[in-house]
C-alpha positions in Angstrom: -49.4 17.0 47.7 -51.8 18.1 44.9 -51.3 20.2 41.8 -54.8 21.7 41.9 -58.0 21.2 43.9 -61.5 21.8 42.7 -64.0 22.5 45.5 -67.7 22.3 45.2 -68.6 24.6 48.1 -71.6 26.6 49.1 -71.0 30.1 50.4 -71.7 28.7 53.9 -68.8 26.2 53.5 -66.1 28.8 52.7 -64.4 28.1 56.0 -63.1 24.9 54.3 -61.2 26.9 51.8 -59.8 29.2 54.6 -58.8 26.1 56.6 -57.0 24.6 53.6 -55.0 27.8 53.1 -53.8 27.5 56.7 -52.3 24.1 56.2 -48.5 23.8 55.5 -47.8 23.8 51.8 -51.4 24.7 50.8 -50.7 28.4 50.1 -49.3 27.7 46.6 -51.9 25.0 45.5 -54.5 26.5 43.2 -58.0 26.2 44.7 -60.8 26.3 42.1 -64.5 26.7 43.2 -67.3 25.0 41.3 -70.2 27.5 41.5 -73.8 27.0 40.7 -74.0 30.5 39.1 -71.5 33.1 38.1 -72.2 36.1 40.4 -69.7 38.8 41.2 -70.6 38.9 44.9 -69.9 35.2 45.2 -66.6 35.6 43.5 -65.5 38.3 45.9 -66.4 36.2 48.9 -64.7 33.2 47.5 -61.5 35.1 46.6 -61.4 36.5 50.2 -61.5 32.9 51.4 -58.5 31.9 49.3 -60.1 30.6 46.1 -57.9 31.3 43.1 -60.4 30.7 40.2 -63.9 29.7 39.4 -65.8 27.1 37.3 -69.5 27.5 36.8 -72.1 24.7 36.4 -73.0 23.3 34.0 -69.3 22.7 33.1 -68.5 23.2 29.4 -65.6 21.0 28.4 -63.7 23.8 26.5 -63.9 26.3 29.4 -63.1 23.6 32.0 -60.0 22.5 30.1 -58.9 26.1 29.5 -59.1 26.7 33.2 -57.2 23.6 34.1 -54.6 24.4 31.5 -54.1 27.9 32.8 -53.3 26.5 36.3 -51.5 23.3 35.4 -49.5 24.7 32.4 -47.6 22.0 30.5 -48.9 19.0 32.5 -51.9 18.5 30.2 -52.2 17.4 26.6 -53.0 19.9 23.8 -56.6 21.3 23.9 -57.7 19.6 20.7 -56.7 16.2 22.1 -58.9 16.9 25.2 -61.8 18.1 23.2 -62.0 15.0 21.1 -61.7 12.7 24.1 -64.2 14.7 26.1 -66.7 14.7 23.3 -66.2 10.9 22.9 -66.6 10.3 26.7 -69.7 12.6 26.8 -71.3 10.7 23.9 -70.6 7.4 25.5 -72.1 8.4 28.7 -75.3 9.7 27.0 -75.5 6.4 25.1 -75.3 4.5 28.4 -71.9 3.0 28.1 -68.6 3.6 29.8 -66.0 5.6 27.8 -63.6 3.2 26.1 -66.0 0.2 26.6 
């Protein structure tokens, strides 16, 4: 049903990832974990629970997009297109307006 799922889980919630992997059709869907810090011991535990890749907070647009592109392949526009729109959206949010408004 999904091309990719990003989970913001604590180590205590890893059972959620394990449970997703047991559902029909979920073995092939990439699961990405959003981590507060990049620690090797966390990565090992998350991988054992079925997580495929990791994103660390705070998200950097370039790294975020590269990770999505790696897993979604040709479904996304070119990286430079994303970079411009992400920078524009970020600047709009900092200015207090909605992107495209």
